[in-house]
Structures are given as C-alpha cells and as structure tokens.
N, C-alpha and C positions, 0 to 999 in steps of 0.2 A: 538423479535421473539419469536413465540412459536414453540413447538416440532412439526417437519412434515412439518414447511414452508420452502421456499428456498429464496435463496440469488442468485440476478444474479449481475456477475461482469464484469463490461464493458470494462475491458481490454484491448481487443484485436482491439477497436477502437483507440487505440493509437500505438505510434511509427510507423506511416505509411508516415511519411513526405518524399518525393523523395530528397529533400532538403538535408537531415541529414543522409539518410541511402540510401545505392546502391541498396539493395534490401527490398522497403518497403512493401511489397504485404502480404507476411506471417507473422503472429504473430510470434515473436520469443521472449519468455520472458525473455530470459538472453541477449539479445540483448548488447554489449559493443563498446564503450561507449554508454550510453543512458542518455542525459541530459535533455531531454526536457518533461518527465513523470512524472510530479508533480504537487502540487496546486498553486502555484506560480512562478512566474519569471519575473525580469523586470517590465513592468507598468501594466502586467497583473494579475491577482487574481482570483483563482476558487471562486465562491459564497459559493462553499459547504466546504470550508478550515475551517471555524469557525464550523460549525457543526460538521466535523468528529473530530476536537481535543477534542469537548467536548464528543461526542460520544466515543472515541478512550480511553479516560481517564474514562468513565464509565465502558468500556467493560474490561478493564484491572483491574480495581477495583473489579468487579464481578468475574472475572476469579481467580484472588487470593484468593478472599473469597471462593470460590469452591474449591478451591487446594490448602490448606494452607500450603501442604508439599512441594511445589513447592519452589527452590532455586536457586540461582546461585552456580558453583562450583568455588571456588573464588582459587582453585589451578590450574586452566589453565587459561592462558591469553585469553583474548577475541580475537574472528577471526575478 
C-alpha cells in the first residue's frame, strides 16, 4: 500500500448468523463466544487463507524491520 491509500475491513459482514447469536443484527466486535469468524473450519476453507498467511508474514517482517526497537516484555506473562 502507498501512503494515503485506504483499507476496507469487511468484518461487519460476519457474526450475523441467527443460529449462533441471539442478537445477530448489530456488529459486536467482541462477541463471546465467537466461534465462526475464521478462515477455515470443517470442510470449508476460505480461498484467501493462503494469501493471508503469506501477506501476514510479509507485513510482520516489514513491521519489525521498520521498528527494530520493538521487543517483548519477558518480565510479564502473556495475556
């Protein structure tokens, strides 16, 4: 992406299955439990899952190259 470009996240189309949620219409980002917002499950697999895996590796590598001082605080347990 170039500076000034926008990214559209289509997450609000997920989490609306009335079979799983008693209130499916509003987008609630932190629904719990939220088992079906994922890239694969059972016999179904998102066609973009492989692209996302490759792209996420690239993004993380670039991010760490640009912010080399970023490191984990190993004195605190992970949340």
